[in-house]
N, C-alpha and C positions, 0 to 999 in steps of 0.2 A: 142482200141476200147472204147470209152466213152459209160457209161451206164446209164439207168434212171433206178432207185429203183422206187419199186411199192411194193404192200404189199398184196401181192397174197398168200391164204394162203391154197385153197380146193387142191385135190390131180389131178394132171394133166393127168394123164394115159389116160385115153378116149378121152380128148382134144387133147392132143399130137396125136394119131392115129387118130383123123378126121383132125387136119390141114396137117400131113404129107401125108395123103391120096388125099387131095385136091390140095395140090401142087404138088404130083409126076401127078395127072390128069391135071394138068395146065401146068406142062411143057411139056408134052408130048403130050397138045393140042397146044405148042407154044402161050400159053397165061399167061398175067399176071395177078394176081387177087390180090386185096388191102382187108385186113380187114379194116373193119370202125364202124363208130358210134356207138352204144350203147354197141358193144360186147368190143370194144377197149378202150373205155371209163371206165365200169366196170373193165377191165382188169387191167388198171391202178391205179383205186382204191382198186384193190385186191376185187372185189365183184365176189362170184362165180354167173356164168352165164350158161345157157344151150342153151341159142340162139345166133348164129352165123350169122353178116352179112356180106357181102363180093360185093365187085364191081368187075366183070371180064372184061375185055379187050372185045373188039367185042360184038357178042349176047349173052346177059344173059339168056334169054329161053331155046337157045341150051345149053348153057353151065352147067346150072341145069337140064336140062331133060336127058342128055348122061350123068352126073354124077349120076344120083338117083341111076342107077342099079349097079354102081361102088360101095356104100357106101350103098348097101340093104335098101335103104328109099321108099321114094313116095313121087311123085312131086303134089304139088301144086300151081296153081294158084292164087297169094294172092292179087294182085294187077294191073288189066291188064292195066287200064288209066296210073298210072306209073311206069307200067312194072316191078314190083317185083314178084318174085317165091320164092317156099318154096320146101326145101325138106326136108322131117320128118324123123329122125332117131331114132331108137328105141331099146333099147337093155335091158336085166333083167343082173343083177349083187345079187350077194347073201349077198351083203353089203345092197343096197340102193334099191332092187328090181327093177321094175320098170322104165325106165329112157327115157326122150322124148328130144332129141336135134333137135330144128329147125335151118335149113341153110337157110337163106335168099340171094339169089341173086339179086342187082338192075342192072337195065340197066345204064351203067354211062352216064351221061347227060354233054354235054359239049366235047371238044378236049382233057382234060385231066383231071387226078383226081384232081386236085389242082381246077378246074372249076365245078367239081362236088359237093364239099365238100363247095366252097364258096354257092351252093344253098340249101344248108340244113339250118336246122332251128337255132339250138343252138351252139354255139362255142365248148363244148364240146363234143358235136356230130359231129364235121366237122373234125376228125383228121382221119388218116389212115396209114397203114404200109404196105407194100407190104409181101403178104404172103411167098413167097420165101425167105425171110431176116428169117421171125419167124422160120421158119421150121430151116431153118439152122443154129438156134441158141437155138435150142430146150432145151439145158444147161440153157442158161439164161434165159428162158419163167420160167424154174421149179426154178430155184433159184430166183425169184419175179424179173428178170430183162429183160429191153430191150434195143436194142440198140438205142441210141437217136438220133442217126443221121437218121435213117430211119423213125421218124413221121413226116408224112406230116402233116402241122398244118396249113393252108393260114391265118387264122381267128386269132388266139392267143389261142387255146382251151387250151393248157396247162398252159397256165398263170391262165385262168381262174378256172382251175382244182386244182388246186394249193390255189388260191384263194376262192374256193367254190362258186362259183357265177354262175347263168342260165343267161349266156348273149347273145340275139341275135345277128344271124349274121350280116343280114342286117333289114331293114325295112319292105321289102316286105311279109317278111316269115308270118305273120299274115293275110294279103291279101289272101296268095296262100291258107293257112290251117287253119281255123278258131279255131280250135279244139285245137291249138298250144297257144291260150292265155290261154288256162286252163292245158295244157300241161306243161307249164311254172313251175307252183305251183305243179302238181304233181312228177314234176322232183325233184323241190327243197324239196318236203316231201320226197321223197323216199332217196334220196339222204343226207338229211340234211344241203341243200344249200340254200343261200339266191337269190331273185331273183334281177338283177341288177338295178339301180336306174331308169336309162334312157330306158330300158325294159321294167320294170313296168309301167312307165307312158304311154307309148304307150299301153301299153295292156291297161290300164284307155280310155283312148283317141279311142282305136278302140273296146272296150267292147261289142257294140251293133252286131258286126261279130259273133259273139259266138253262136247266135240265128241260123246261119246258118249251123254251124256244125251238122253231123248226131247225132240224139240224143241217139242211142245205142251208140255210140263213147263218148259221154259226160258223159252218166252213167257210161261207165267203167273207166273214168278218175277220178271222185268222188269218185268210191267207191276205188279206189289206194290209193286215198288221204285219206279216213278213215282206210284205214290199218297201215299209220304210228302211232305207239302208243302216240304222240302229234297231233293228227291232228286237234286238235282244234285252235292249233296256225293257220294252211294254210287254213283252213275253214273260219277263220275269215279274214285272206290275201286276199281268192277269193271273200269274200262279199265287202269288202273294195274298192277293183277293180271293183268292179260292175259289177263281171260275173255273182253272184250266184242270184241275184233279176231279171236277164235277162234269167237266166235259169228256174228257181223258182218263178216267179212274186210275188207268194202269202207271198213269205218271206216278202215282202213289210210291208203286214200288220202287221206282228211281230216286225217289226221295228217302228211302230207307236204308240202313245198315251202310252207312257212311264209311265203316271202316273196312267196308271189303273194296273200298276204291281209292285211288292214288289221291283223288282232288276232295281238299278238304269239306267241299259241300258235296259231297258223295257223287254220284252216277246223274244226278241232275244239275249239279254245281260243272260236273264236267263237259255236260251236253250243253247248257247257256256256255260257258267258256269257249267250245266248238263253235257255236253262233257266231258268236263275238269275233273269233280269228276269221272264221270266215267271210264276214262282213268288212274287216280289216283287209284281206286280201281282195276282195271285189272294189274296193276304195284305193287300192293301190296296184291294181291290175298292172299296167304302165311298168312299174318299178320294180315288181317282182318277176314278171315276164314281157321282157323287153322285145319287140317283133312279134309276139304273138298276142298281146293282150284285145285288140280288136278285133281278132279271130275268136278269141273267146267269151268277148263280150256280146258279139253278134250271136255267136252259139246260143249263150245264157236268155237272150231277150225274145229267142224263137218262144213261138206261144204254143206249150204243150197241149192244150186245150183249150177253146173259148180265150178269154183276155186274161187266161194263168202263164207266165212265163215259165220257162225252165227252171231260171235262178230259184223262183219262188218254191217250187217242188224241189229244188235242191237243199234250200234252208231247212223244209220240211223233214228231208231224209238226214240233215243233221243233227237234227233234234233229237229223231229217234235212231237212231244208227247204230246205237249201243242197246237199245230195250229189254234184246232178248238176255241180256248179261246177268240179273237176278234171277232167270230162270237155270241156268247154267251154270254159276257160280261152284267150286270146287277149292278145297286146299291141298297140294301137294308138296310134300316135303317143305313147306312152310310157304309157299308160294300160292298166290291165288291164282286160278286158273278159269276162261270161260270157255271152253272148248264148243264148237258150236253155237256161238253166240249171233251168228251171224243170219241161220237159219230160223234159230227162235225167233229173232227180232222181225224178221219177213213176216213170219206168221203172224204177230201181232200188230206188227204195223198198217196189216191188209184189213185185219178186223176192225181197229180205227177207222181208217180210211172208206172201207165200205159202210161203216154206220155212220159216215159225216156225209155217204152218197157222194165220194169222190168219182168220176169217170175212170171207166177200166185202163184207158191212156195212163191217166196218172197213176194209177196204181201201179200199174206194171213199169214204169221210170222210177220210180220211188223203190219199188222190190229189188228190182236190177242193182242201183245202186248202192242199198244196204247188203244186199246178200253179196257183192263183191267187195266191200270197203276194204279189206283187210289185204287182199290182193297186190295194191302197192307199195304197201309196208314189207309184205313178204318179199317181195320184187328188189327190195331195197336194200335188203340183208343178204340178198344173195350174193357170191365172190364177182359176178358179172352179171349186166345187165346185156343181154342177148337180144336180137332183132327177132330171135324165132320166140322170144317170151313175149313180146311186146306187141307182134303179130297175133299171138293166141289170147293177148288181154282185149285188144281191139275188133279181132274177130268174134270175141265172146259177148263184148258189151257195145260193139258199134259205136252210135252217139253220147249214150250214156256213160262211155272210158271217160271223156273229158269232166262230167260230173263227179264219177268216183276219183278221180284224180284229186279234184278238188277236196273234196269231202275229206279223204286220206289227209293231204296236205294241213288242212283247217283241225283237223284233229290231232296231227302232231303238233303243230304249232300251241295248241292248247296247253301243251305239257310243259312249255317255257314259262307259265309264269310259276309252276309246279316247282320246276328246276332251281329256278331261282331263288325259293324259298329254302332250298335243301343247304345250302351256303357251299363253300367251293370244298370239294371234296372228290373222290375219284368218280362214284356215283353219276354226277353233277355233269363231269366232262366227257363221260361215256353218253350220256343219254343227248349232251348237245351236239355232241359228233353223229350221232345216230338221226337227230332232228335234220342237222345238215347234209346227210346223206340223202335222207329219204327227199326232201328238198330238191335234191340235185337228180333223183331220180325221176320226180314228176315233171321237170323240168325237159329231161331229156326224152321221156315220151311223150310231152304236149310237141315238141318241135319234130318230132319223128312224126307225128302223126297228122302235123301242119305241113310240113314241109319235105318229108320223103312218104308219104301216103302210098307210092307206088310200089315202093319197097316193100312195108310192113302190111298193106294190104293190097298186092297186088292181083292183076287181072287173073283169072285160074288158067292154067298151062292145059289141064284137060277135065273133061264133066263126063259125069255118071255114064251115060250113054256110050261115052269112049272107051272107058275102060274095061266096060262090058262085053263091047263089039270085040276089041282087041284081044281078049284075053277068056272071054267064052264063060262069063259070070253072069251068074242071076241077079236080079233086084233085090239087094237087102242091105243090112248092116255093114256089113264087108267093104261094100261100096264107099259108104260115107266114110268109115277109117282111113281108107287108102286115099281119098281125096284129101280129108286133113293132111294126112302124113305128105301130100305133095306141097300141099298149100305152107305148111311149115316148112319143107325144105327148100321152098321156091324162097320165102320171106327171109331164112336165114345166108340166102344167096349161093345155095348148092344147086338148084335148077335154072337154067337161061331161058329152056323153050320146051316144045312138044314132046321133041324125039328123046332129051334127057329125061322128060318126068315118066314116057314110057318105060325106058329102062329100069327107073327108079323104080316104077310100079314091078315089073318083072322079079328085080332082087327081091323086094319083100313077099312076095307070092311065093319066089323061091323056097324061102326060109321057113316058110307057114309048113 
């Protein structure tokens, strides 16, 4: 039997068990079951996945419900309209901890599996293999081989898999589900593929349809694109296809009036350059932040909410950090100014994120980053970076302080290309010095945060009730102001204990 080599590397024991169990159940039920879609695609590409896609003969719902108890899982009605059902199987292993396997069963459309596959979206998702043929060839699966003759491939998915192309199966796929317009680029970003030219042309022609897709689904596709380490390439393609401006109309004003901005591509060009700079930083954390890179990476991998990591929200913030500039642009003495663009930006970004159904937590994180993204630059221009100033920064931003510093550095790095285009003159040298100074400030602030946290964010020497009791003061805004003064003096090394803090408060009150 001829076999098809694939690059599968992960351990297959648990997958083998599930496949065998489902295959045995199908045999006893006298039903054929096909492995299809994304699971088979990822299997052929050697990508580890715990999400299985099946098409059984007969009633898919009955098959999934009856299988649930056999695998010790739980049944979920995933999509009633399209008749897709999920069996969730969980297990706990010593090596990997809690693992979740999603077994999705779709009702076969048409009279045969070939007809069903031709009704799918992209050719690389339009392939299938009979489960009993895989189960009979577990050795071939383990050795990263599949029986070539068993692949059902009516639209040429195998060819496009080798060519690394995202290609539509037919012209109706975008009319049936407008989200596929965006999913083409998400798949390209996930797999490192290109969107086939004819498919991309049709996406551009039908770009208006994307407004009909559910906002939550659109949001999820965009976030998945941002999870790519070079997402700026794919965001640019999504924008050039006309999708992004239809999803987020506010982007139009970022593309207009390029003469008001330093970057030759205007504000939108700057935003993409800043995103690229951030991704360059993330790819070189160990080099740029020696001794801190692991701590920064741990922070960025934190789940902000659900499955969304902080890193993804940081990228979102980078794209929109200057969106308030068009509303605040003015010329003063021949110079372009954007006073208050941070506040204007947070208002706009909040509207966008609420429209796309982001969680309150995600909106809060992005809001704080954008609102404060100019502060690191202002600190870098100060004559001296004091511990008191660093204290204020992290006191106000807490964990988002790390994200804000990274955004500000990416923002500054994005100007290196512009500086290089200017040629050798005094303004270029000043700009390079400014960027270097900013980089030094960011590194110093992160070093203080990670290695001298007890100094810049010390445990309070006094509490509000102690101030009220010692100085016979009522509860009110004054107590908060006094506490802030104590905290800042403590962070600056002026106060070491409670007694000194009380004397300090007494001195302040005596001047009032």
